[in-house]
N, C-alpha and C positions, 0 to 999 in steps of 0.2 A: 504494500500500500504506500502511495506517495505521501510525503509530508505536506501538510497544509501550510503554505508560505505565510499566510496571515497569522499563524501562531508563532512564527520565528521572530527573533529580534530584528529591528528595522534594517540594520546594516547587512545582516545575513540574507534577509529576504531580497534586498536590492541586489546583492551579489549574485544570487541564484537567478533572478530575473535577467540580469545582464549576461550571465553565462548562457542562458537559453537563447537570448537574442543574437549573440555572436556565433553560436553553433560551432564551437571550436573543436569538437571531437574529430570530425572528418579532416579538418585542417592539420591538426597535430599528428595525424597518421601519415602526412606527406614526408618524402625522403629527407628533406633538409632537417627535420626535427629528430629523426633517427640519427643523423650525423652529429647533432648536438649531444645527444645522449651518449653515443659512443666516445666522443671526445671527452666528455666529463668523466666517464669511467676510466679512460686512459690517463688523464691528468692525475687522478688520485690513486691510480693503480688499485682499483677496487672492482669486484666482479659484477656488481649490480648497479645500474643507473636507470632511472625512470622519469618520465614526465607524468604527473598525476593530474587528473581533473576531478575536483571534489564537488559532487552534487549533493542534494539534500540527504539521500539515503545510501548512495553508492559512490565509490571512487573508481574511476576508469584510468587505465594506463595505455594511452594510445601510442606512446613511444617507450619501448621496453627493451633493455639489454640485461640479460642474466636471469630473467625469470620467465622462460618460455611458457606459454599457455596461461599466464597470469594476467588476464585482460581486465579484471574488475574484482572488487570485493566490497562487502558492506562497510559503510563509512565508519561505524563504531569500532571496527577492527583495525583501522589504519593509523599509522603514525603520521601520515600526511595531514590528517584531519586536525592534529594538534597544532600544526603550523597555521592553519586557517583560523583555529580558535584563538590563537595568541597573536595573530596578525604580524608574524615575524619569522625569521629563520629560526629553526630549532635544531639542536645538536644533542644527540644522546650517545656519548662515547662508550658507555657500557650499559645496555638496557637492563641487565640484571642488577645494577646498582643504582639506577635512577630512583628518586623519591616516588612513592606510589601516587602522590598527588599530581605529578607531572604528566602521567600517561593513563588514559582510561583503562580499566581492568580488562576489557575485551581486547584492546589493542596489545596490551602487555601479554595476554595469554596467547594470542596468535603469533606474536613475535617469538615467544618462547617455543611454541610448537614448531615454528619454522627455523629455530636455532639462530635467529638474528640477534646480534649483539650490538651492532653499530648502525646509527641512522643519522643522516644530516639532510635537511630539506630547506631550500630557499624558495621564496614565493615567486611564482610566475604570474604576471598580471595581464588582464584583458586590456584592449585598447583604451578603455575608460579608467584604467588604473586599479580597478577592483581585482583582488586576487582570484585566480581561477583554480590554482592548485600549486604544485611544487615541482621543482627540479630536485630530485633526491638521489642520494647514494647510500648503499647499504653493504654490510659485510657480516659474516658469521663469526668474526672475532672482534673483541673490543679494539678501539683505535683512538689515539689522541687526534685532536683536530684544532689547529691553531687559528688565531684571528686572521692571519694571512690566508690560510686555506679557505676559511669561511668567506673572505672577501672575494676570492676567485670564484667560488660556487655562486655567490650572489651576482657577480658580473656575468657569469654564464646564464643564469636565470634571467637576468636583464636582457641579454641578447635574444633569448627566446621571446620575451615580451615584445622587444622592438621588432622582431621578425613578424610577429602577429600583426603589429601595426602596419608594417610594410606591405604585407599581403593584402590587408584590408584596403589600403590606399591605392595600391596598384590595381586591384580588381574593381575599384570604384571609378577608374578612369573611363571617360565616355567612349573611347575607342582603344582597342588593343590592350585592354587592362589585363586580360589573361596572359597575353604574350609578355607584357612587362613583368608580371610576376614570375613567369617561367624563366625569363632572362635573369632576374635578380636571384631567384632560387638557385639557378645553376651557378652563378658567380659565388654565392654564399657557400655552396657545397664545395667548390674548388678551394676557397679560402680555408674552410674548416678542415679539409683534407690536408692542406699544406700545414696547418697548425698541428694536426695529428702527426705528421711526419716530424715536425720539430719536437713534439713531445716524445716520440719514440727515440729520437737522437738524445734528448736530455736524459731520458730514463736509462739509456745505455751508458751515458756518461756518469750519472750520479748513482745508479743502482736503485733498488727498491727501498728508498729511505722513508721512514715515517717519523715525524711529519715530512711532507714534501719540502725540500730545501727552499729557502727564501729566494736564492738566486735563480733557481728553476722557475719559481712562480713569477718572478719579475719579467723573465723573458716571455712566459705565457701571457702575462697581462699586456705586454706591448703588442702582441699579435691580436689579442682581444680588441684592443683599441683600433687596430686596422679594420676589423669587422664592423665596429661601431661607425667608422668613417665611411665604409662602403654603404651602410644603411643610411648614413647622413647624406651621401651623394644623391639619394632618392628623395631628399627633402624631409627626412625623418629625424626625430630627436635622437641625440647620442646618449 
């Protein structure tokens, strides 16, 4: 049974109405968003990375690396829902040691059943800036996560948000909007793949260090700014 939006707090009801209006699930299944997810997993050398879309009762995973067949689950069971509830990035370095108040019992139980120990999720936003869900990373071992690493995760989530704006604006063009989006999407994928190549090189140079070294992250951030500039060339905010 669907949740009655009139019974939800005003901000959450407005967020859900906006989510339905933008219809982002088909969009986030496009290849460029899978590229973002793969890049995120590689940067942090983690096996699982997802984009989540948090609806009233269900969380969907339209871009998914590391959890094949895991397309959706009840919202009460998800860690992504805690980022929406708190309206900020959430980081759980060791889910077995987190205070019980931080995570709903159902989500804690499912994480334990799936042997998940680490989770970090940064907000992805709709074109109107309301949060739609998260870009998240997970692991079955505890992991430290520095402020510098969190900043990079948030920058990557911001790129996904900007790309959603770009797609909307391209497709709103009176003529050749679809072609404009296809061109931009292709350019973005090329840039993401080039950044993936840099990350592979840096990983070979630095090894699998936890946390990811600051010098590694500085070079990654520089290339993230290149992606922001590419989006800016299309008249989009950086």
